[in-house]
C-alpha positions in Angstrom: -8.2 11.8 0.5 -9.2 12.2 -3.2 -6.8 9.3 -3.9 -9.0 7.0 -1.9 -12.1 7.5 -4.0 -13.1 4.1 -5.4 -11.1 2.1 -2.8 -13.3 -0.3 -1.0 -13.1 -3.1 1.6 -11.6 -6.2 0.1 -9.5 -4.4 -2.6 -6.0 -5.7 -3.1 -3.2 -3.0 -3.2 0.5 -3.1 -3.9 2.9 -2.3 -1.0 6.3 -0.8 -2.1 9.2 1.0 -0.6 10.0 4.1 -2.5 12.8 6.6 -1.8 11.7 9.4 -4.1 10.7 12.1 -3.2 11.2 10.9 0.4 11.6 7.4 1.9 8.2 5.8 2.5 6.4 2.4 2.4 3.5 3.3 0.2 0.3 1.6 -0.8 -0.6 1.8 -4.5 -3.4 0.6 -6.8 -2.5 -2.3 -9.2 -3.4 -1.4 -12.8 -4.1 -3.7 -15.7 -1.2 -5.8 -16.7 0.3 -5.9 -13.2 1.5 -2.3 -13.5 1.7 -0.3 -10.2 0.0 3.1 -10.2 2.4 6.0 -9.8 0.0 7.7 -7.4 0.5 6.7 -3.8 -2.8 6.1 -2.0 -1.2 6.3 1.5 1.7 5.1 3.6 2.0 2.3 6.2 2.7 3.6 9.6 2.7 0.5 11.9 5.4 -2.2 12.3 7.7 -0.7 9.7 10.8 -1.9 11.4 9.7 -5.5 10.8 8.4 -4.9 7.3 11.4 -3.0 5.8 13.9 -5.9 5.7 11.2 -8.1 4.3 10.4 -5.7 1.4 14.0 -6.2 0.2 13.3 -9.9 -0.2 9.6 -10.3 -1.0 6.7 -8.6 -2.8 3.9 -7.5 -0.5 0.2 -6.7 -1.0 -2.3 -5.0 1.3 -6.0 -6.0 1.6 -8.3 -3.1 2.5 -10.1 -4.0 5.8 -11.8 -0.6 6.5 -12.3 2.7 4.8 -13.5 5.5 7.1 -12.8 8.8 5.4 -9.0 9.3 5.4 -8.6 6.5 8.0 -8.0 3.3 5.9 -6.9 0.1 7.5 -5.2 -2.7 5.6 -3.7 -6.1 6.3 -0.3 -6.6 4.8 1.0 -10.0 3.6 3.5 -11.5 1.1 2.1 -11.5 -2.4 
């Protein structure tokens, strides 16, 4: 949960598929210069079957809708 410190409603995050150390669709901060943070804030858990094929073709971002402790909700859309 320490990774979520400073994340607020309305923030724009990067959505990426990463296979290392294990396959996951993670959400990451975007740093200056368009660089993606190496520290994963969390992972998407809903509608992954629909999202995975799309991630191979398009870049996606997540807008933070709600932060309630460790329960953070985002809306995912193409970048």
